[in-house]
Every structure is written in structure tokens, then in C-alpha cells.
N, C-alpha and C positions, 0 to 999 in steps of 0.2 A: 504494500500500500504506500509506504514511504517513497519508494523508487518511482512508482507509477505517478504519485502526486507530484513528485519532484520533476518528472518529465512533463507533466501538465503545465507547470510553471515555465519550464524551458521552451515549450512549444506554443505558448500563448503570447499574444501581443499585450503588453502592459498598458492597456488603455481603458477608457470608461466602459466599453462594451463587455470587457472581461473582469471588471473590478469586483463585482459581487462574488464571482466564483473564486477569484484569487484571495479575497479576504476571508472566505469560508475555510480555506486550508489552514492546517495547524502547524506547530513547530516541527513535527516530524517531516512534514512535506517540505518546509523551508530548508531543514537540514539536508534532506535528500537532494534537493535541487542544488544547494551550495556545494555538496560533495561531488555531484556530477559535473558541475561547472568548473570547479577547481581541480578536479582529478585527484583529490586528496585521498590516497589509499593507505597512507601510513597511520595517521591519526584522524579518522573521519570525525566530522562534527556530529554530535548527537543533540537531540532536542533539549536535553537538560543543560547544554552549554549555551543555549539561547535564552537570554533574559527577557527580551521583548523583540517584537518585529511589527512593522506597520507598512502599509502601502500608501504612499503620499505623492501627490503631484506637486513637487517642490517648486517648479518653475512656472506653474499654471500654464503649461503648454499642451495639456492633454495626454502627456506621457507620465506614467506613474513610476516612482522609484520604490525599491524595496529597502527599507531601513532595518538593520539588524544590530541589536546590542548583544555582545557576547562578553563573557568573563575571560580575562586574560591572566588571572591570578587570584589570590585570596582576597584582594581588596581593589582590584583594577578592572575596568571595563573599557571596551572600544566600541565605537559606532562605525559600522560599515554601510556605505551607500552603494547599492547596486542599481545601475542604470541600463536601460535597453534602448538602442538606437532604432531607426526606422527599418533597418535590415535584420533586426532581431539579435544583434551582437550585444552581449552584456559586458560592461566594464564596472570597476569598483573603485571606491575611494575610502580609505580608513582614516578616521579621526580618533586620536587617543583621548579617552575620557568620554563621559556621557552623562546622562541623567534620565529621568523618566521621559519617555518620548512625548508624552502629553505636554511636558514643560520645555522640551528641547526644540520642537519644531514650531516656530512662531514668525509671523510677518511683523517685524518690529517697526518698519518704516512705512507700512501701508502701500507698498508698490505692487502687491499681488504675488511677490516671490518670497518664499519662506527663508528666514535666517535660521541658524542653528545655534542654540545656547549650549555650549559644551563645557561641562565642569572639568577643569584641567588642573593637574597637579601643580602645586606651588613649589615643589622641589623635584630634583632629578629622580626619575623612576628608580625605585629600589634603594634610594639613599636615606629614606626616613626610618630612623631606629629609635627605640626598639620596634618590633613588628607591630605596626598600627597603621590605620588609614592615614595616608598623606593628606594634609589640608589642601583644599582646592578652591579655585575661583572660577566664575562664569565668563568664559571667553565667548565672543560672538563671531560667527563665521557667516559670510555671505557668498552668494553665487557670483562667479566671474568666469565667463567662457566655459561654462559647463562643469566647473569644479568649485568646491568651497574653499575660500581663503579666509584666514583670520583677519578680521577688520573691526576689532572691538572699539578702536578709537573713533570710528565713524558713528557709534551708537551711544553717545554721551547721555542722551535722554533716558535710555534704558537704565543706565547705572544711577542717574540722578533721581529718577522717580521710583525705581523698584529695589535696587540693590543697596546703595549707600545708606539711605534712611533706615532700612531694616538692619544693616550692620551696626549703625550707631546705637540702635536700641539694644541689640544683642550684646554689644560690647559693654554697655552700661549695666546690663543684668548678668554678665558672665559670672558663674559661680566660683571660678578659680582663675588664678593668674595665667595658667597654661591655656585655658579656654579663651581668655581675653586675648592672649598673644596670637593665637591662631586666627582669630577674627580680625585683629589689627593687621596681621600679615596679609590677609585677603584685601582689606581696605586699602592698604598702602600699595599693593600690586595694582589695583584699579587706578589709583591716583597717578602712578607712574605710567601706566598704559595710556591713560587719557592725556598725558603730557602736562598735567597740572603741577606736578612736583616730581621731577626725575629722581630725586634722592629721598623720596618719602620712605620713612621707616629706618633711616640710618641711626637716628638717636636711640630708638628702641633697640636696634640691633646691638649697639654698644652696651646698653644696659643689660640686655639678655646675655651677652657674652660673659659678663662678670657675675652672673647669677649662680652658676654651678648647677643649674637645673637642666637635665637633658632635653626636655621639650623646648625650653626657651633657647637653648643653644642651637637646636635645629632650626628654630625660627630665625635666629641670627644668621646662620649659614645660608639659608634660603635667601635672605635679604641681601647679604653681601654679594652672593653669586649673581643675583638678578640685577642689582644696581651696577655692579662692575667696578673695576679700578680700586678694589680693596682687598688685594691678594693677601697682604700681611694679616689683616684682621680675619679673613676667611680661613687662612691656614691655622691661626691660633685657635679659632673656634672649633675647627675640625680636630685638632690635637686634643682639645679639652673634652670633646664629646665622649670618647670611649671611657675616659676616667670618670666622668659624671655618671654615665650609665652603670658602670661597675659599682660606684658608690651607692647609687640608688637601689640597685638590686641587693646589695649587702644589707642596706637599711631595711628593705622589705623582708628579707630573710630573717633578720633579727627580730622583727615585729612578730613574725609568724612562729 
């Protein structure tokens, strides 16, 4: 059934006339199609690896795209956009990070074409320690020549009306310094991306470096790396991090 349904996706035109049938198919069918399309015979995608999928006409051109959110690790997800041209050829684009598709696909500027709000890691993938979810920020991607490009700076209204006010409230109510730091990290990233303060967060980063707290040190490292031209401070914070983690783990063990 999975293979047959997968073939049905492959052999159908992704347009309005077939939309109801395409949307009636389940994750097994989508996994079957993607395995057929990619020729993945070593580690085939299974339905449980798909968090969400949706058929959406992103460009409002009558052709529907297949959006698939898949897990890429214990705390990481990717969004892949599958597009079909007039000849039936399928191509894909992968964007690292995601969110709920209902909140990801949005027409932010009212031009009839959907932007994508992609929750993106604030630190290099795999660099956040101890093992915990890396803080993220909502980057905006827009269509350009059939592909999505990061264009957050063009959508200042989105951040001013939806993201920054909410962050201010969350920061003021943060239950711990660590939670507050991660929210501030997100706020400062947005201010840098919008060009309002290219060095936003440096003062906090210096304070976090001297804290001896692993989570705050990681926030400092992410800030120094993103702002740039602070290699000395970045190196010092990176050297201090393993020591701080070891000290915290010893303190936890002693408590227990």
C-alpha cells in the first residue's frame, strides 16, 4: 500500500484537480514516495520519521508543493520543500530548522506568496552542551527565483509586532537567569539581523563569561561567534565551558 500510494504521488500532477486525493494520503504514502524519488535503499525513510507534511501552493501559481518536516536528531528538525515542474520533475530544497507548519507557512507581506518562518539554531549545530535543545530564533525566508532565501531583515514589521513584544514580556517573567539569557540571546540576534544594533548582546556576553554558569557561557559563545571580531573572548569562553560543566555536574552529584 505504501509503495502503491507513493507511486500515486509520483504519477500525479500536483495541482488543484488532484489536491483532495493527495491530501487524503498518509505519512506512509509520503515516505514511500520520498524513498522512491531519492532511491534511498540504505536507510529508507519511515512514516515515524515524518513529523508533519502538508500540500501548499506556496507561490499561488496553481502548483502545489509538498512540505515535509523530519527529525534529524534528538532535538533537531529540517523542513524539506518538494516541488514539481510542468514536466513532472521533482526537485527539493532543505531548510535547517522548522516549527509547526501551521505557524511556518505565512504570507507576511500580503503579496499572495507565502514566506516561511523557520526556527533556526542560535548556535552551531551540535555545539550546545550539555545535551539540551539549542535556543532558536525565527528567521524569515522568502521566495526568489523558485527557491527560498533568508530575508529576515526585509520583515521588520513581523518582528516589531509579533516577536519582540512577546520576548520583552517573557524576559520580564523569566523564572531563572538561564531562561532570561536564552530569551535575551534571541532578542539580540533579531536586533543584529535587522541592523539596529550590530553589536547587540556584547555587554551581556561579557557578563555571562564571568558567571561560571555553563548555560550562560554558551550564550556568551553564541554571541561572540555571531557578532564576530572577538576571537580572544570567544576562545576564553570556550576554554571555560568544559570546566563549568564539570563543576556543575559534580555539584548535582553531590546534591543527589
